[in-house]
C-alpha positions, -999 to +999 in steps of 0.1 A: +035-185-021+010-157-017-024-167-004-044-135+002-033-101-009-048-068+002-040-036-018-045-001-008-032+035-012-018+060+013-019+097+004+007+124+012+022+153-007+056+165-019+067+201-018+032+216-017-005+207-017-019+198-051-042+228-051-013+252-046+006+241-078+008+269-103-005+262-139+031+266-153+046+241-128+050+204-137+031+184-110+048+151-118+071+152-088+053+176-065+018+177-051-002+146-044+018+114-038+003+080-033+020+050-019+003+018-032+009-011-009+004-049-015+002-068+018+001-106+021-026-110+048-012-141+066+025-133+068+020-095+069+047-093+042+046-062+020+052-080-013+053-048-034+049-010-031+049+018-056+051+056-052+032+076-078+000+095-087-034+078-081-041+071-118-043+043-143-006+043-154+008+041-118-018+014-109-006-007-138+030-002-128+021-013-093+003-044-105+033-053-126+054-053-094+028-075-077+032-100-106+070-100-104+069-105-066+044-135-067+047-170-079+024-187-105-008-200-089-042-186-079-046-163-050-072-139-037-067-101-041-089-076-022-089-039-032-111-009-026-134+004-053-107+024-072-117+017-108-082+013-124-076-018-102-101-037-123-084-033-156-049-034-142-055-067-124-074-082-153-045-075-176-015-081-153-028-109-130-054-125-153-039-160-146-034-156-109-058-133-092-093-138-078-102-102-075-127-088-050-136-051-045-144-041-009-163-008-007-171+008+026-201+030+030-201+061+053-230+083+064-234+114+044-253+131+072-224+134+095-211+169+096-174+170+088-155+202+098-134+215+069-097+208+072-103+181+098-095+144+093-124+130+113-141+105+091-178+102+086-197+075+105-192+040+091-225+024+079-218-008+060-194-026+037-201-041+002-181-069-014-182-077-051-164-104-072-146-085-100-128-114-116-121-151-109-137-168-079-127-149-048-138-159-013-161-130-005-165-141+031-128-135+037-123-106+014-112-074+031-087-046+033-085-041+071-050-056+074-034-033+048-053-004+062-037-012+096-003-012+078-011+022+064-015+034+100+019+019+109+034+036+079+021+070+090+033+063+126+069+053+118+075+073+086+070+109+097+070+122+062+034+108+060+022+121+093-007+145+089-008+181+102+030+184+106+058+201+088+075+168+082+063+164+046+090+157+019+104+185-001+117+162-028+101+131-045+134+111-044+137+117-006+102+104+000+109+073-022+142+066-003+124+069+031+097+045+020+122+020+007+140+020+041+107+018+060+094-012+040+127-030+041+129-026+079+093-036+083+097-068+063+131-080+076+140-063+109+109-055+129+092-083+149+055-082+142+034-082+174+008-105+159+029-132+143+059-129+168+085-128+140+093-107+111+070-109+080+100-121+059+105-150+084+068-159+084+068-159+046+099-182+045+122-156+029+147-155+058+153-176+089+163-149+113+154-113+119+179-089+102+198-062+120+200-027+106+236-035+097+224-066+077+199-043+059+226-018+050+249-046+038+222-059+015+216-024+002+252-020-007+253-054-025+222-046-045+236-012-054 
């Protein structure tokens, strides 16, 4: 059963940067691409993920996957301040989620060099109860943000400042599916000393890559 979920988004792009898309081109499967991730804080299990644009429709689709992947019962959900989360969680997880929004504040006086990825100086964090009765003392998104770093490290299509970006949307989606399956079922997590799927009680032993491929063939 899920206890504390953390939700976040990771940006990359497909084909070309959003600003380079011509007006006559459809930007549905090129340009900005966001991977929305739902991480169970204790087991480190990625309970759901979704590839899409950072908008209301894709946020609602992502939350519907969260609902399908979780059992009935109350649990805490922490997100950033992205506004579509509020309505999507209120509609899709109204009977399950205690929703807290965690907004980090950064200094606006720090000079940021254009085209660099050096963040501004962290100042403070604000936490607000959006719906239900979340435990604000334990609300946070640090674990899923750490997972975002792991994703960028191991899935080179999301590594910044390289030529490894995806040229096709379907290729990126397939690479993400392989990464999350391997992360959940095959890779021993350094903190919990077992795979997230084992800690969550989904499996008893870590899977091999062969086991993963066999399961993929069965599901296909």
